[in-house]
N, C-alpha and C positions, 0 to 999 in steps of 0.2 A: 943288330937291332931293326936292320932295313926289312930283311925276310921276315923278322917278327911281325912288323907292322902291317908287312905286303900277307902274311897267312891270318892276320886278323882281321884285315878289309876282306881278303876272300870268304871266309868265316861267316862275317858279318854280312858279304852280300847273297850266301846262300841262304843264310836264316831267313832275311830280305824277302828272298824268290820263294823259298819255303814256304813262308807265313803268308806271301799274297797268294800263292796257288793254295794253300788250305781257305782261306779267305774266299778264294774263288767258289770253290767247289762245296764249299758250305752255305753258299745265299739262295734263300730261298726261290729266286726269280731271276732271269737272267737282266743284266743292265740294258741289253737292246730291247724287250718286252717294258721296260716299264719307260723306255723313250719312244713307245709306239703303241700308245694305249687307246687313239683312236682310227675307225677307219675313217678318210677321209676324202667325200665326193673329189670326180676329176672337174668340175668346172662351177661356176660361181658366177651370181648375177651383178651387175652395178651394186655397191654402195652396200656389198653383203661380202661374207664369206662363204667357202663353200661348205658343204652342207657334214657336220660329223656325227660319225655315229661309235659309242663304245666297241671296243675291236672285238667282241664276242659275237656281234651283231655286221657283218660284210653288207658294204652297198651293195645293192640290192636285192638282199634277201628281206625277209619279212621280221619287222622289229616283234616282240616279246608280246602276245597278245592274251594269253590263257594258260590255262593249266593241263591242254590236250589231254581232257579226260575222253575216254575211249568208249565210244557208243556203239555195240557191232561193229562193222568194219568200217567207220568214220570216228574222226577225233573232232571235240569241239573244245571251244572255251573253259567251260564251267561257268559255274555262278557259286554264291552263296551259299544256298541252300544243298548244293553238291558238296562244298566243303564242311557243312555242319554234318551231312551224311557219311563221307570218308570218316570224321572225326568221330562218329559213333561205329560206323562199322570196322574199324580198324583200332578202334579205341586201348589205348594203354591203361589198365586200371588204376595205376599207379600215378596218373596225371590228375595236379591239382590246381586249382585257380585260387589265391588268394589277394586278399585286397589288405592293404596298409591302413589303417584311418588314423584318421588325428587323435581320437580317442583311445588308441591303441585298441581295441576291440577287432579281435583277430578272427576274421571270417575266410573260410577254408573249405573249398564245395569239390567233387569228382566231376566226372563227366556224366554219368548218368543221373546224379542231382542236378548238375544242371538244364540236363537236358526237358527232366520233371519240372524245375523252377519255369523254363521256355514255354514247356507247353500249358501250366498252369497259367501264366501269366497272360497269353495268346486267348486262352478259352476265356476268362474275363473279360479283358478288352472285345472281345466280339459279341458276347453277352450283353456290354452295355452298346454296342453298335458302332465301333472304334475303330478305324482302319487306318486314320493318318495319326500317326502317335509323336506328341510333341514332348520331348526329355529336355528338361532345363536341369537338370541336374548334373554333375560332372560325370565323365562316362568312365573316369579312373575308379569311382567308388562302387561301390556292388550295386545300388538301383539303376544308378545310371546306364551300368552295364548289361548288366542281365535284362533290361528291357529293351536295347538295342538290339542282342543276338535274337531276344525272342522274336523282334520283326523282321529280321533278315534268315531266318532257320524257317520261318513259317510263312511268308510273301508278303509282309505289310514295307510300308515305309516309316524310317523312321527318322523324323526331325530333331536333329540336337542343335542346342542352343548354348554358348558358353556362356552368354550372358542373359537374362530373363528379357521377352522380345519386349520392345516398345510401343507395339500397335498390334493389331489385332493379326493372329497369324493363323494359314489356313489349317490348321490340324484340329482333330476331333478331340483328345484329352490333351490336357499337359501335365506333365508330372514336375511338383515344381518343391522346392526345400521350404520348411515351414517358415523361415524369416523371410522370405518373398511372395507367401500366401497372399496378404494382405493388396499388393502391386497387381498379384495374375488377378485377382477378382475385379480389377475393373474391367476386362475384357469379358466376351462371351462366348465361355467356351462349353462345350457338352459335358465333359467332366473336366474336375481338377482333382488328381491324387495329388494326397501332402507327404512327403516325407520328414514323419515325424520322430523324434525319441521314444516322446508319448506312445506308446501304441496303443493306447485308450483313447487319444483325445478325439473329440469329436466337435462337427462344426455346423454352425446355424443352415446354412444352404444345403439342400439335398444334392446340388453339383455338385459340392466340394466331399471327400471322401480320403479317411486316411489309408495309407499304404496297407495296414494290414485287414483293409477290408478286402482284399485280394484273396484272401486265406492266409493257412499256414504254409509256409515254403519250408518251413525246417525238413520236413518229414516226406515231401514228394520227391521221390525218386523212380525213373521211366530209364530201362534198360532197352527201350523199343523207338526207332525214329520212323516213322512213317512215309517214305517219300519216293514217289514215282516219276521221273523228269519229265516235263511237257517244255516245249520250247518256248511258251508265251511266259514262262517264268523268265526268261533269259530279258523280256521288254520292261519288265518291273521296276522302277528306281526305287534301288535300297537305302537311299540316303539323301538328305535335303540339309548339310550342313549349314549353320550360320554362325559365322567367327565375327564377332565385333560389330554387327548388324546386316554382315555380307553375306547373302547366300547363293552356294554353289550346291548343284545337284549333281549326284554320281551313280554310274550305270554298275553293272555287275562285272562287265569288261573293265572298265576301270579299277575295280578290285584285283581281278583274278591279273591282270596285266602286272598291275605292284605288285604284289605277290610272287609273279612266277619270277620278275627281275631281279628280287633280292635272293629266292631262291636259287637262280642259273647263275648270280655273280659268284658266289661262293665257288673253291676250286675245288678238284676232285680231291677226295680224302679230307674235304673241309665242310662238308654240307652236316644241314641239321640233323638230328637225331632227335633222344626224346631228353632234351635239354631242359634247362630251368633258367625262365627268360625273368628277367627284375626288370620291367620298364617305369619309368617316371616322367614327367611333363607337367607343362607349366601353359604350353600354348597349345595350339590349335588340335584337337584330336585325330584328326583325318591325317597325320602323318604318323602315328602309331599304330592303326589299325593295320595296315598290311603285315606288319612283324609278327603281332599278334596272334591273326590268324594262321600263319606261316607257321608260326611254334607250336600250335594246336593240330596240325595239320599233319604234323610229322609226330604224335602223339607226345608232346613236351609240354610242360606245367609252366604257369604265368604267375607271376607275384606283379601286381598294379599297385601304384600309389602316385602320388603328388610330391615333385623335389621339396616344395615347401615346407610340406611335412617334417616335423624336426626326427621321428624315429625315421624316414628314408635314408638319413646319413648310416645309419648301422644296420643297417637292412642288406648290405653288401656279406657284413662279418655274422649277420644272424642267419640268414638264409643258404648263404654259400652259392649263388646262381653261377652258371657257365657263359650265361650272355648277359650283359647289361646292357641298358639303353635310356640313356639321359639325354637332356638338353644342356647346351652349352654351358649355361649360367651356371647348373649345378656340378658339373664338371671342371670348370673352371677352381669353384669353389672348392671341390673337394680335392683338386691337385693340388693345391695349395695345405692345403691339411696333411697328406700324406708324405709331401717332400717333406714339412717340418718331422714327420715319426721317423724318418731315414737319414739321421744328421751323426750317425759315429763315424769315426776316420775309416772302420774297415767296410761301412753299408758303403760312403762316400766313394770308395776305391772301386768296389764292386759294379756303383750303378755306373761309375765314369768309364770302368769297360766294357758294360752292356750298350751304354750308350753309342760308344766307337762302334761296336761291333753292328749293333744296328742299322747306324748311317752307312754300315759298308753292305747292309743288305743281308747281315747274318742276326736269324731271329737269336734271341738269349735271353733267360729266363735266372740267370746267375744271380739278380740282384732283386729279385722277386719277393715280393712281402708276403709272409704265410697266410695272413689273412685272405688274399687273393689269388691263392692257389689254384682253385677250381675254375676262376675265370678263363674263357676260351677267346672271345671276342667283346668290345665294348663297340658300340654305336655311338657317336655323339654326336647330335643334330643341333641346327641352328635354325632360325628363319631371317637372319639378316647377320653383319658383319661385326655384330658389335660380343663383346664378351668372349672372343674367340683364343683358343688356347695358340698359340705360335709353335712350330713346325718343333722346334727343338723341346716345346714342353709337351709335345704330344709323345715324343721319343722318349723321353723321362717316363710321363705314362707307361708306356710300352715295357719299359724296363722293370718298373716298380711292382704294376700289375701282371709281369708276366705272361701276355697275351698280345693280340692285334688290338689294334685301335684302326677304327673306321669313321669319317669325318663324312658327314650328310648335310645337304642344302635340301631344305624345305621351302615351298613355294605357296602361297596362297592359291587355293584353287587346284591344286594338283592332289592327287593322293602319292604318299610315301616320297621319299627322295627322289629329285630331279636330277641329281650330281651325288655320286660317292666316291670317296678314293678308294683304290687298290686295296687288297689285302695283305698286300705283300709290299707295299710301298712305305720303306721308315728313312724315307728322303730328310734330311734336313736343311733346308734353304736359309740363306744371309738376309734374302729382302723379304721382310714378315708385311710389307706394305700389301702386298699380293697373296691372297689366302689359296692356296690349293685345295681347288674343289673334287679334283677326278675328273671323271668323263659322266658319260650321262647315262643314265637308266636304261637298261635294255629296251625298254619298251617307246623311247622318246628320242627324237634327233634333235640336235643342235644347230646352232649356226649364229653368228656375229652380224647386227645390222646397223651401218654407221648412225653414231650418237654424237652429239655435241662436236667439241675440237678432238675427239679421238681419232686416231689414224686409222681408219679401217684396211687399207694395206698392209699394215704391221699386226691384223687380226686382234685389232682394238677395237669394241663398240659395247653394245646391248645385246645379252644375251636374248635368242628367241628358241623356243620348244615349239615340236611337234610329235603327236603320238597318243597315247591309248590310256593315261593317267591323267589328264585333264579334264577338269570336271566345266560345267556349264552354268553360267550366272544366273540366277532364276528372275531377278529383277528385270523387267524389261529395259527399262534403262543404262543398267548394268551391262546387259547381254548387245543392246545396240552400240555401245562405249566398246565393249571390246569385238565386237566386229571391225568396227572403225579402226582401233587400234591395230587388226590383224591388215587389213588393207594396207596400212602404212607402211608395213616391213614383208608387202610382199602377198599378203593373203595365203590363199592355198595351205589353211591349215594352223600358219604359224600364229604362235602366240608369242608377244613381247614380255618380258618378263619385269622390265626397270632395274635388271641387274646388271652393271658394268663391268667390264674385267675384259682379258684377253687368251688368247689360245697360245700354249705354250709349242713349241718344238715338240714337246713329249706326246702333243695329243691332250693335254689336261687343260680345265678353263682355270683361270686364275682372278679371281675377284677382288676387284676396287676395295680399299679398303679406306 
């Protein structure tokens, strides 16, 4: 009997050992790498931490500042016109841009068609003497998107507004929805272009025209994009974005640095290709442009919509995208609905097993649902600690979607994510009062500054950022305040974010809830 017990014990020990070895060798990334996700400076000033960088950017080496476009024997950062030039030169004829509208009208365009639309729009705007283009319709709509891209691909400045301006703005033309025309007419714009369902609608004032007056955009196609680089192009401000009546200007370097950071953050073998990106959002447009442009740059297709649109919820099943990028509010609601779908006993067992493997660092698709089989990456973006999924919920989402989930933290006044979690980080934390935000953008440096009662010696304080994706306040009072706040945390380009939290021993930033 004793011999049998000993043999059983030995066999169990061997089985456990072999299982642990299997798990160890199946991990996507070594545990040491997850515990050292940042490069940390050797010194620090009083009342602040050392400088932290993403471990892909060593201390002393330059941050990601652009796309390293080759011109002769020199490399340059590039600009938005370069990006569209690459899209046109190396275009994928199967790539499409699709808009999900509230009234279920499907608008789909290929690259040559878009290029023709951009050209026609710019010809019209120049014919009426307009160079500063105000866009007060959502950029996830056809009219907002093509106008913004037309400006960028032809050297004009786009002024985007998530709400109709309350005062006269420094723009030549303002594009508005018909429902807001009455308010827009209170100000003196050279021209107001009205987006109306009635394409034959006319207006009493000669300064107010229907979008349809631009001409027939359904039949315009152009496979040629005329572009020759001029260094002066880099100096043009491509975008002034006003979100909730606060305006920031963004340079070409801001854009290309953010795009480069997204591209370079993905591990070898997991880079963008001719993907299909489904992107939906309700907050600031500036958070999502870099991802859209990165996908177009690689010959992919993009589907754009608002997450508040009812049809967006079914878009994943309808279009089978490989990449999904949504805000945390939508992700939280959608997560609840998919968990409800997977309540059978067998599915629950598979889900439990997949979550266990993921928490051990082993990627598993055993519990993935069929409707998400094409998904490769899900980006979940947030602008605050509200409506956040817990680390367990995120791992459950990875198991049910059968894909990687990357969480991003956005900040007003910066392009793209300032922080994002590691592609291979599936860890489950017991303390959800701190949200794992991962490490900084490859175009940014981070530090914490002493704030309130937080103990800076324990790496707990206010997050500050410095780098190449930060915009510039347009209003002089806002600019003076930004400079003053920067001086409070040591100046030298540092921007306080009002985000508090701590750096973990793994190099990740954990935001206070």
